[in-house]
C-alpha positions as CSV (number, residue, x, y, z in Angstrom):
1,M,-71.7,-43.0,104.3
2,K,-68.2,-45.3,104.4
3,T,-66.8,-42.5,106.6
4,F,-70.2,-42.3,108.9
5,L,-69.3,-46.8,109.3
6,S,-65.6,-46.3,109.9
7,I,-66.6,-43.6,112.6
8,T,-69.1,-46.1,114.0
9,A,-66.6,-48.9,113.8
10,V,-63.7,-47.1,115.8
11,A,-66.0,-46.3,118.5
12,T,-67.9,-48.9,119.0
13,M,-63.8,-51.0,119.0
14,L,-62.7,-47.8,121.2
15,A,-66.2,-48.4,123.9
16,T,-64.8,-52.2,123.4
17,A,-62.0,-51.8,124.6
18,Q,-62.6,-49.7,127.4
19,T,-64.3,-51.7,129.4
20,A,-63.4,-55.3,128.7
21,G,-61.5,-55.8,132.3
22,A,-61.0,-51.7,132.4
23,V,-62.0,-52.3,136.6
24,C,-59.5,-50.0,138.3
25,S,-59.8,-48.4,142.1
26,Q,-58.0,-45.4,143.3
27,R,-54.5,-47.1,144.8
28,E,-53.8,-47.5,140.9
29,L,-53.2,-43.6,140.5
30,A,-50.4,-44.0,143.5
31,G,-47.1,-43.8,142.1
32,T,-44.3,-41.0,140.3
33,W,-46.4,-39.5,136.9
34,A,-44.4,-37.3,135.0
35,S,-47.5,-35.4,133.4
36,Y,-47.6,-33.1,129.6
37,A,-49.9,-30.4,129.0
38,V,-50.7,-28.1,126.5
39,G,-53.4,-25.8,125.5
40,A,-54.1,-22.2,124.4
41,N,-56.1,-19.2,126.2
42,V,-56.1,-15.3,125.0
43,R,-52.1,-15.1,125.9
44,G,-50.9,-17.6,123.6
45,D,-50.2,-21.2,123.6
46,Y,-48.8,-22.6,126.4
47,W,-47.7,-26.1,128.0
48,L,-47.4,-27.6,131.5
49,Q,-44.7,-29.8,132.4
50,C,-44.8,-32.0,136.0
51,T,-43.6,-34.4,138.1
52,L,-46.8,-35.9,140.4
53,R,-45.9,-37.8,143.7
54,I,-49.2,-39.5,144.4
55,D,-49.9,-41.3,146.9
56,D,-53.1,-43.8,148.0
57,R,-55.8,-41.2,148.3
58,G,-55.1,-39.5,145.1
59,K,-53.3,-36.5,146.8
60,F,-50.2,-35.0,146.2
61,T,-47.8,-32.2,147.8
62,A,-45.5,-29.5,147.1
63,A,-43.2,-31.1,149.1
64,S,-42.6,-33.7,146.5
65,S,-44.2,-32.8,143.4
66,N,-43.3,-29.8,141.1
67,C,-43.7,-28.1,137.5
68,V,-42.1,-26.1,135.3
69,A,-44.1,-23.8,132.3
70,S,-43.5,-22.5,129.3
71,S,-43.8,-19.4,130.5
72,G,-40.6,-20.5,132.3
73,L,-42.2,-20.7,135.8
74,Q,-40.6,-23.5,138.6
75,S,-43.5,-23.9,141.0
76,P,-44.3,-27.0,143.5
77,A,-47.4,-28.1,142.9
78,E,-50.0,-29.8,145.3
79,G,-53.7,-31.3,144.5
80,S,-56.0,-34.8,144.1
81,L,-56.4,-37.0,141.4
82,T,-59.9,-38.9,142.2
83,V,-61.3,-42.1,140.6
84,A,-64.7,-40.6,139.0
85,N,-65.7,-44.5,137.6
86,L,-64.8,-47.4,138.9
87,K,-65.8,-49.4,135.9
88,F,-63.9,-47.0,133.1
89,C,-60.9,-45.9,134.7
90,S,-61.9,-42.5,134.2
91,F,-60.5,-40.1,136.7
92,K,-60.6,-35.6,137.7
93,G,-58.8,-33.7,139.8
94,M,-57.0,-30.8,140.3
95,I,-53.4,-29.2,140.3
96,E,-52.3,-26.6,141.6
97,L,-48.9,-24.2,140.9
98,T,-48.0,-23.3,144.7
99,K,-46.7,-19.8,142.4
100,G,-49.7,-20.1,140.3
101,T,-52.7,-17.7,139.8
102,A,-55.8,-20.6,139.3
103,A,-55.9,-24.1,139.3
104,N,-55.9,-26.6,136.8
105,V,-58.8,-29.1,137.2
106,I,-59.0,-32.1,135.0
107,N,-62.6,-32.4,134.0
108,H,-62.1,-35.8,132.5
109,A,-59.1,-38.5,132.3
110,T,-58.8,-42.0,131.3
111,L,-56.1,-44.0,132.8
112,A,-55.1,-47.1,130.1
113,P,-56.0,-50.2,130.4
114,D,-51.5,-51.2,131.7
115,K,-52.6,-48.8,134.2
116,N,-49.3,-46.8,133.2
117,M,-50.4,-44.4,130.8
118,A,-54.3,-41.8,131.5
119,G,-54.4,-38.4,129.3
120,G,-57.9,-36.4,129.5
121,I,-58.8,-33.0,129.0
122,G,-58.8,-29.8,131.3
123,T,-59.8,-26.3,131.9
124,F,-57.0,-23.6,133.4
125,E,-58.5,-19.4,133.3
126,G,-62.0,-20.3,131.6
127,S,-59.4,-22.1,128.7
128,G,-58.9,-25.4,127.9
129,F,-56.1,-27.9,127.7
130,S,-55.5,-31.7,126.7
131,F,-52.8,-33.4,128.9
132,N,-51.4,-37.6,129.3
133,L,-50.2,-39.0,132.4
134,V,-46.8,-41.2,132.1
135,R,-46.0,-43.3,135.2
136,V,-42.5,-43.5,135.7
137,K,-42.6,-45.3,139.4
């Protein structure tokens, strides 16, 4: 019973913290971000680290963004992040390596109240990954 109450209390606190003053705009995703993703698929565990320079519309291009994968692949990256829910600061999007074979789809992510960090989940080649973003500029 105590475990159930603790889980309920934590869930309530997180929901309250997320909704308290969490209104966002698309422009708040603009800037330079370090992105770190980790996942697993049929070939094993993998990670992906990217530097994304995102414009006011949520777009980033291969001319200004790049990634390094655990396989050693280094590639320019392009894609977008789009605010999906302004009230809860959630967004979705895609990161595609120009030298890669499949898109990294961001299914759901949430921007922190300070607008300098985000975390979420996504899919790549039928498997899942978790990731975070840290604003560096």
